[in-house]
C-alpha positions in Angstrom: 56.1 61.0 -162.8 55.0 64.3 -164.5 54.8 65.9 -160.8 58.5 65.1 -159.8 59.3 67.0 -163.3 57.3 69.9 -162.4 59.1 69.9 -158.6 62.4 69.7 -160.6 62.6 72.5 -162.8 59.6 75.1 -160.9 62.7 76.2 -158.3 65.1 76.0 -161.1 62.7 78.3 -163.0 62.0 80.7 -160.2 65.5 81.1 -159.5 66.2 82.2 -163.5 63.4 84.5 -162.8 64.6 86.1 -159.7 68.1 86.6 -161.8 66.4 88.1 -164.7 64.6 90.4 -162.4 67.4 91.3 -160.3 69.8 92.1 -163.7 66.8 94.0 -165.2 66.9 96.2 -162.0 70.5 96.5 -162.4 70.4 97.9 -166.2 69.6 101.4 -164.7 73.1 101.6 -164.3 73.2 101.5 -168.1 72.6 105.4 -167.5 75.9 106.0 -167.2 78.2 107.1 -169.8 79.9 103.7 -171.3 83.5 104.4 -170.1 82.5 104.7 -166.8 82.8 100.4 -166.0 83.2 100.9 -162.1 79.5 101.6 -161.5 78.6 99.0 -164.4 80.2 96.4 -162.3 79.0 97.3 -159.1 75.5 97.4 -160.7 75.6 93.6 -161.9 77.5 92.8 -159.2 74.4 91.2 -157.4 73.2 89.8 -160.6 76.9 87.8 -160.8 76.4 86.5 -157.1 72.2 85.1 -158.3 74.0 83.5 -161.3 76.4 81.8 -159.0 73.9 80.7 -156.6 71.4 79.6 -159.5 74.5 77.1 -160.4 75.0 75.8 -156.9 71.5 75.4 -156.2 71.2 73.1 -159.6 73.4 70.7 -158.5 73.1 70.9 -154.8 69.8 72.0 -153.9 70.3 71.9 -150.1 73.0 74.3 -150.3 71.5 76.9 -152.7 68.4 76.6 -150.8 70.0 77.8 -148.1 72.0 80.6 -150.3 68.5 82.0 -151.2 67.1 82.3 -147.7 70.3 83.7 -146.4 70.2 86.2 -149.4 66.2 87.1 -148.6 67.5 87.2 -145.1 70.3 90.2 -145.7 68.1 91.7 -147.6 65.5 92.2 -145.3 67.6 93.0 -142.9 70.0 95.4 -144.4 66.5 97.5 -146.0 64.2 97.2 -143.1 62.5 100.7 -142.7 64.0 101.8 -146.3 61.3 100.4 -148.7 58.1 99.7 -149.3 56.6 96.6 -147.9 56.1 95.5 -151.4 59.1 95.8 -152.5 60.3 93.6 -149.6 57.7 90.9 -150.7 59.2 90.8 -154.5 63.0 90.9 -153.6 63.1 88.9 -150.7 59.8 87.1 -151.1 60.8 85.6 -154.3 64.5 84.5 -152.7 62.5 82.7 -149.8 60.0 81.0 -151.6 62.9 79.6 -154.3 65.1 78.6 -151.3 62.3 76.7 -149.9 61.3 74.9 -152.9 64.8 73.6 -153.6 65.1 72.5 -150.0 62.2 70.7 -150.4 62.5 69.4 -153.4 65.5 67.6 -151.9 63.4 66.5 -149.2 60.7 65.2 -151.5 63.3 63.0 -152.9 65.1 61.7 -150.1 64.5 57.7 -149.9 63.8 55.8 -146.7 66.3 53.5 -145.5 65.7 50.0 -146.2 65.9 48.3 -142.3 
């Protein structure tokens, strides 16, 4: 029973950490003047998207897991060759692991049908 609880909370905790990580990266936009709201909102757009994905994943694990995997793939494709491989590992790797954990959690809890 304890193992199932950890398996339930681990992807959610990682999703929240990933959201916090992206939000902290977005805080660099706060160097702009306070009245420049457009760059501020554009800087936090990935955080809002990830918050939506985390809320979807909290309720529907497979859909949220697929969203996380798609986010990881989009980041890898869009920034290929432009950033350090360590950045790829942090940003897309964490999203990929989080998505796989959400999907694995759902597959783990599927009950076999009675024949």
